[in-house]
C-alpha positions as CSV (number, residue, x, y, z in Angstrom):
1,M,18.0,6.5,54.2
2,V,21.5,7.5,53.1
3,S,21.5,9.9,50.1
4,K,23.2,9.2,46.8
5,I,25.7,12.0,46.0
6,T,27.1,12.2,42.5
7,Y,30.2,14.2,41.9
8,M,31.6,15.9,38.9
9,G,34.9,14.2,39.9
10,S,36.0,12.0,42.8
11,I,39.7,11.1,43.3
12,I,41.4,9.2,46.0
13,V,45.1,8.7,46.4
14,W,46.5,6.4,49.0
15,N,49.9,4.9,49.9
16,V,48.8,1.4,51.0
17,C,52.3,0.2,52.1
18,G,51.8,-3.0,50.1
19,L,48.8,-4.3,48.3
20,G,49.2,-8.0,48.9
21,G,46.7,-8.4,51.9
22,R,43.0,-9.1,51.4
23,E,42.1,-6.5,54.0
24,K,43.5,-3.7,52.0
25,K,41.6,-4.8,49.0
26,R,38.4,-4.7,51.1
27,C,39.2,-1.2,52.3
28,L,39.8,0.0,48.8
29,R,36.6,-1.6,47.6
30,N,34.7,0.0,50.3
31,L,36.2,3.4,49.4
32,G,35.2,3.0,45.9
33,R,31.6,2.0,46.8
34,K,31.3,4.8,49.4
35,F,32.7,7.7,47.4
36,N,31.6,6.8,43.9
37,L,35.2,7.1,42.6
38,H,36.2,8.3,39.2
39,I,39.9,7.7,39.7
40,L,41.8,5.8,42.3
41,G,45.6,6.1,42.7
42,I,47.3,3.4,44.8
43,L,51.0,4.0,45.8
44,E,53.6,1.6,47.0
45,T,51.8,-1.6,45.8
46,K,55.0,-3.6,46.3
47,L,53.7,-5.9,43.5
48,E,55.7,-6.7,40.3
49,T,52.5,-8.1,38.5
50,L,48.9,-7.4,38.7
51,N,45.9,-9.2,37.0
52,D,42.3,-8.5,36.3
53,F,41.2,-10.7,39.2
54,T,43.1,-8.5,41.7
55,I,41.7,-5.3,40.1
56,T,38.2,-6.7,40.4
57,A,38.8,-7.5,44.1
58,I,39.7,-3.8,44.5
59,W,37.2,-2.1,42.2
60,G,34.3,-4.6,42.1
61,R,32.2,-5.2,39.0
62,H,31.8,-1.6,38.1
63,P,33.2,-0.4,34.7
64,K,37.0,-0.2,35.0
65,A,40.2,0.4,33.2
66,W,43.6,0.4,34.8
67,Y,47.4,1.1,34.3
68,V,50.1,-0.3,36.5
69,V,53.7,0.7,37.2
70,P,55.3,-2.5,38.6
71,S,57.4,-2.3,41.7
72,L,61.1,-3.1,41.8
73,G,61.0,-6.1,44.0
74,L,59.3,-4.8,47.2
75,L,60.1,-1.2,46.4
76,G,57.5,1.2,45.0
77,G,54.8,0.4,42.5
78,I,51.9,2.6,41.3
79,L,48.4,1.5,40.3
80,C,45.7,3.7,38.8
81,I,42.2,2.5,38.3
82,W,39.4,4.6,36.8
83,N,35.7,4.3,35.6
84,P,35.9,4.8,31.9
85,N,32.2,6.0,31.9
86,L,33.2,8.8,34.2
87,F,36.8,9.5,33.1
88,C,37.9,8.8,29.5
89,V,41.7,8.3,29.4
90,S,43.6,9.4,26.3
91,G,47.1,8.5,27.4
92,C,49.3,7.2,30.2
93,S,53.1,7.7,30.7
94,V,55.7,6.8,33.3
95,A,58.6,8.9,34.4
96,M,61.5,9.0,36.9
97,N,62.1,5.2,37.0
98,G,58.5,4.5,37.9
99,R,58.2,7.2,40.6
100,V,55.6,9.3,38.5
101,L,52.5,8.1,36.6
102,H,50.8,10.6,34.3
103,I,47.2,10.0,33.3
104,E,45.6,12.3,30.6
105,G,41.8,12.2,30.2
106,T,38.5,13.8,30.3
107,F,35.9,14.0,33.0
108,T,32.8,13.0,31.0
109,R,30.3,14.9,33.2
110,S,32.1,18.2,32.8
111,N,33.9,17.6,29.6
112,L,37.1,18.8,31.3
113,D,40.3,17.6,29.5
114,C,43.1,17.4,32.2
115,L,46.1,15.7,33.5
116,V,46.4,13.7,36.8
117,S,49.8,12.8,38.0
118,F,50.6,10.3,40.8
119,V,53.9,10.6,42.6
120,Y,55.7,8.2,45.0
121,A,58.8,10.2,46.1
122,P,62.0,8.5,47.3
123,N,63.4,8.9,50.8
124,I,66.9,9.7,49.7
125,G,67.6,13.5,49.4
126,I,69.6,13.4,46.2
127,L,66.9,11.4,44.4
128,K,64.2,13.8,45.8
129,N,66.0,16.8,44.4
130,E,66.1,15.0,41.0
131,L,62.3,14.5,41.2
132,W,61.7,18.2,42.1
133,T,63.8,19.2,39.1
134,Y,61.9,16.9,36.8
135,L,58.6,18.2,38.0
136,V,59.5,21.9,37.4
137,T,60.9,21.0,33.9
138,F,57.8,19.0,33.2
139,R,55.5,21.8,34.1
140,D,56.5,23.8,31.1
141,S,55.0,21.1,28.8
142,V,51.6,21.0,30.6
143,S,48.9,23.0,28.8
144,K,45.8,21.7,30.6
145,P,44.4,21.6,34.1
146,W,46.8,19.7,36.3
147,C,46.4,17.6,39.5
148,L,49.6,16.5,41.2
149,A,48.9,14.0,44.0
150,G,50.9,11.5,46.1
151,D,53.4,10.7,48.8
152,F,56.1,13.2,48.5
153,N,58.1,12.0,51.6
154,E,58.6,15.7,52.5
155,T,57.0,18.4,54.5
156,F,56.4,22.1,53.8
157,F,56.6,23.6,57.3
158,P,57.8,22.6,60.8
159,S,54.1,22.3,61.8
160,D,53.7,19.6,59.2
161,R,55.6,17.2,61.5
162,K,54.6,16.4,65.1
163,G,57.1,18.1,67.3
164,G,58.8,19.9,64.4
165,S,60.5,23.1,65.3
166,Q,62.6,24.3,62.4
167,I,62.6,24.7,58.6
168,T,65.1,22.5,56.9
169,S,66.8,22.9,53.5
170,S,64.9,19.9,52.1
171,M,61.6,21.6,53.1
172,S,62.6,24.8,51.2
173,R,63.6,22.8,48.1
174,F,60.3,21.0,48.0
175,K,58.3,24.2,48.6
176,N,60.3,26.0,45.8
177,C,59.4,23.2,43.5
178,I,55.7,23.6,44.0
179,D,55.9,27.3,43.7
180,D,57.8,27.0,40.4
181,C,55.1,24.6,39.1
182,N,52.5,27.3,40.0
183,L,50.4,24.8,41.9
184,I,48.0,25.4,44.8
185,E,47.3,23.1,47.7
186,L,43.8,23.0,49.1
187,P,43.2,23.0,52.9
188,L,43.1,19.5,54.3
189,N,39.7,19.2,56.0
190,G,39.5,17.4,59.3
191,R,43.1,16.3,59.5
192,K,46.6,17.7,60.4
193,F,48.8,14.8,59.5
194,T,48.6,12.2,56.7
195,W,51.1,9.7,58.1
196,S,51.6,8.3,61.6
197,R,53.4,5.4,63.4
198,G,53.3,5.2,67.1
199,N,53.7,8.7,68.4
200,A,55.4,10.0,65.3
201,A,53.2,11.9,62.7
202,S,53.7,14.1,59.7
203,R,51.9,15.5,56.6
204,I,53.9,14.0,53.6
205,D,50.9,13.0,51.4
206,R,49.5,16.0,49.5
207,I,47.4,17.0,46.5
208,F,48.3,20.1,44.5
209,L,46.1,21.7,41.8
210,S,46.7,24.2,39.0
211,G,44.9,27.5,38.7
212,D,42.9,26.5,35.7
213,W,41.8,23.3,37.5
214,L,40.4,25.4,40.3
215,Q,38.7,27.7,37.8
216,A,36.9,24.6,36.3
217,F,36.0,23.2,39.8
218,P,35.8,26.2,42.1
219,S,34.1,24.1,44.9
220,S,36.8,21.4,45.1
221,S,37.4,20.1,48.5
222,L,40.2,17.9,50.0
223,F,39.6,15.5,52.9
224,G,41.9,13.3,54.9
225,L,40.1,10.0,55.5
226,S,40.3,7.6,58.3
227,K,43.4,5.3,58.4
228,Y,42.7,1.7,57.7
229,S,45.5,-0.7,57.4
230,S,48.4,1.5,56.4
231,D,50.5,4.1,58.1
232,H,49.1,6.6,55.5
233,R,45.6,7.9,55.3
234,P,43.8,8.2,52.0
235,L,43.3,11.7,50.5
236,H,40.0,12.3,48.9
237,L,39.6,15.2,46.3
238,L,35.9,16.0,45.7
239,L,35.0,18.1,42.7
240,D,31.6,19.9,42.5
241,H,28.9,17.5,43.6
242,T,25.1,17.0,43.3
243,N,22.8,15.2,45.7
244,W,20.4,12.9,43.8
245,G,18.5,11.7,46.9
246,P,18.0,8.3,48.5
247,K,20.1,5.3,47.4
248,P,18.2,2.3,46.0
249,F,17.7,-0.8,47.9
250,R,20.5,-3.4,47.4
251,F,20.1,-7.1,48.0
252,M,23.2,-8.9,49.2
253,N,23.6,-12.6,48.0
254,Y,25.5,-13.6,51.2
255,W,22.3,-13.0,53.2
256,W,21.3,-16.5,52.2
257,L,24.3,-17.8,54.3
258,A,22.3,-16.9,57.5
259,S,19.7,-19.5,58.5
260,D,17.5,-16.8,60.1
261,F,17.2,-14.9,56.8
262,R,15.5,-18.0,55.3
263,I,13.3,-18.2,58.4
264,M,12.4,-14.6,58.0
265,I,11.5,-15.0,54.3
266,Q,9.4,-18.1,55.2
267,S,7.7,-16.3,58.0
268,F,6.9,-13.4,55.8
269,W,5.2,-15.4,53.1
270,S,3.4,-17.5,55.7
271,S,2.0,-14.3,57.1
272,I,0.4,-13.4,53.7
273,A,-2.8,-15.2,52.7
274,V,-2.4,-17.1,49.4
275,S,-5.3,-18.2,47.5
276,K,-5.1,-20.6,44.5
277,S,-7.9,-19.0,42.6
278,G,-7.8,-15.4,43.9
279,S,-5.7,-12.6,42.5
280,R,-2.9,-11.0,44.5
281,K,-0.9,-7.8,44.2
282,M,2.7,-9.0,44.3
283,V,4.4,-5.6,43.8
284,P,3.2,-4.2,47.1
285,A,4.1,-7.4,48.9
286,L,7.6,-7.3,47.4
287,K,8.0,-3.7,48.6
288,M,7.0,-4.8,52.1
289,L,9.5,-7.6,51.9
290,K,12.3,-5.2,50.8
291,E,11.7,-3.3,54.0
292,R,11.7,-6.4,56.0
293,C,15.0,-7.3,54.4
294,R,16.4,-3.9,55.4
295,Q,15.3,-4.4,59.0
296,W,16.7,-7.9,59.1
297,S,20.1,-6.8,57.6
298,K,20.4,-3.9,60.1
299,A,19.7,-6.2,63.1
300,S,21.6,-9.3,61.9
301,V,24.2,-9.2,59.1
302,G,24.6,-5.5,59.6
303,N,26.1,-6.1,63.0
304,M,29.4,-7.2,61.4
305,N,29.6,-4.0,59.3
306,D,28.6,-1.9,62.3
307,R,31.2,-3.5,64.4
308,I,33.9,-2.8,61.7
309,E,32.7,0.8,61.6
310,E,32.7,1.2,65.3
311,L,36.3,-0.1,65.5
312,E,37.3,2.2,62.5
313,L,35.7,5.2,64.3
314,E,37.6,4.3,67.6
315,A,40.9,4.0,65.6
316,D,40.1,7.3,63.9
317,L,39.6,9.0,67.2
318,M,42.8,7.6,68.7
319,D,44.6,8.7,65.6
320,R,43.3,12.2,66.1
321,Q,44.5,12.2,69.7
322,N,47.9,11.0,68.5
323,E,48.1,14.1,66.3
324,C,47.8,16.3,69.3
325,R,49.7,14.5,72.0
326,V,51.8,11.5,72.9
327,L,49.7,8.3,73.5
328,N,50.3,6.5,76.7
329,I,51.1,2.8,77.0
330,D,47.5,1.7,77.4
331,E,46.3,3.7,74.4
332,L,49.1,2.3,72.2
333,I,48.1,-1.3,73.4
334,R,44.4,-0.5,72.6
335,S,45.4,0.9,69.2
336,K,47.2,-2.5,68.4
337,S,44.1,-4.4,69.7
338,I,41.8,-2.4,67.5
339,A,44.0,-3.1,64.4
340,S,44.0,-6.9,65.3
341,Q,40.2,-7.0,65.6
342,L,39.7,-5.1,62.4
343,K,41.9,-7.6,60.7
344,I,39.8,-10.6,62.0
345,L,36.4,-9.0,61.2
346,S,37.6,-8.0,57.8
347,Y,38.6,-11.6,57.1
348,M,35.1,-12.8,58.2
349,Y,33.5,-10.1,56.0
350,L,35.6,-11.2,53.0
351,H,34.8,-14.8,53.6
352,S,31.1,-14.2,53.5
353,S,31.4,-12.1,50.4
354,A,33.5,-14.7,48.7
355,S,30.7,-17.2,49.4
356,Q,28.1,-15.2,47.6
357,M,27.8,-17.3,44.5
358,Q,27.5,-20.5,46.5
359,A,25.0,-19.0,48.8
360,G,22.8,-17.6,46.0
361,S,22.4,-21.0,44.3
362,V,18.9,-21.7,45.5
363,A,16.9,-24.3,43.5
364,S,14.7,-22.5,41.0
365,H,11.4,-24.0,39.7
366,V,10.6,-20.8,37.7
367,S,11.0,-20.3,34.0
368,W,11.6,-16.6,33.1
369,A,10.2,-15.0,30.0
370,P,11.3,-11.7,28.4
371,H,8.2,-9.7,29.3
372,R,8.4,-7.5,32.5
373,W,6.2,-6.7,35.5
374,K,4.7,-3.3,35.7
375,L,4.4,-1.5,39.0
376,G,0.9,-1.3,40.3
377,Q,-0.5,-4.1,38.0
378,S,-2.2,-7.1,39.6
379,Y,-1.2,-10.6,38.8
380,N,-2.8,-14.0,39.3
381,V,-0.3,-15.8,41.2
382,E,-1.1,-19.3,42.6
383,P,0.9,-21.2,45.1
384,Y,2.0,-23.4,42.3
385,F,3.3,-20.4,40.3
386,A,6.1,-22.4,38.9
387,Q,3.8,-23.1,35.9
388,Y,3.9,-19.3,35.1
389,Q,6.6,-17.4,33.3
390,L,7.6,-14.1,34.9
391,S,10.4,-11.7,34.4
392,V,11.4,-9.6,37.4
393,G,14.5,-7.9,38.9
394,F,17.2,-9.7,40.7
395,V,15.8,-9.0,44.2
396,E,12.3,-10.1,43.3
397,R,13.6,-13.2,41.5
398,Q,15.6,-14.4,44.5
399,I,12.8,-14.0,47.0
400,L,10.2,-15.4,44.7
401,I,12.4,-18.4,44.0
402,Y,12.6,-19.1,47.7
403,W,8.9,-18.4,48.2
404,G,8.1,-20.9,45.4
405,S,10.4,-23.5,46.9
406,F,8.7,-23.0,50.3
407,V,5.2,-23.3,49.0
408,L,5.9,-26.2,46.8
409,D,7.4,-28.1,49.7
């Protein structure tokens, strides 16, 4: 069973190259669920307006607050979403014509008051120089731990670009800016480049930290995640973390879409003897059924997720190879094929997720009362248990409803 890891802070910044597609929203939502995010910085949204429906599609139903810098047509755009239970924001501000978004707040678990700045740098040299000048000047006003993250559209060293061989004046100006800001860059674990297209690759996405930030979180780590549906890979900054053990079981509403799931539920209850007059320990039975649901999900519905993960791993492997050498024609064709398959599977996954509410609408014959079940306690449950009033968790309610419908039929 996968362990649940809780972090003192978990930040992802990602240039999505446009947020309009459903596939990117799915990828962002998966990142949030997988890494227990405190803060998510999304660059180059290419959206002039955003609403709560779109934010929910990205973040899910977890607690959320957000601030958006609209794009200028299809240029730029920054979106920051955070969990207010984990990061309490005290102020937001925008600078450099929407190229910089500053978020001030406090990580609730560590009580660290800090500043997180997201940057989407321009490609034009003169405009980049203006941004570097602004950052150096702004640094004088920062009196708290500072994290500067984003797409800087510039490299530090020739080795930051595939096939690079010489230091340019633009590299020197960027490096001087970071040095003057007294910022430190953590090593990028597992990756060499953060952007790639075809056989071209470079490291233009970065996260810099101030010295007092690193004093507060000395075990901070930076990871380059797998590329999904953008030329850029997400960067994940992990602050000190704690492992809290196995994750709890989670019931997925869209399981009801699969006919063999209903058959599995029916078969399970049929295999358990039910007596009208006898007593029966429902809690152990429900625990057994949860394990049966896990097994079914892994063998059936889980195949779609597994296939997506397999393709993402293959894409990730090919991306690593592309960092080291030039891909041949067959490999480039395979890379495009993987991207196409991922797009189709992601659409299917989103379609099934969007049908959760309809799929979960199973006829209920049970009236629920405010008292609760207690683990280990026996209950007299007859086949016609619709006469009884019970209060249970969501998982138990779903499977009991179906069991009641089956028995009453």
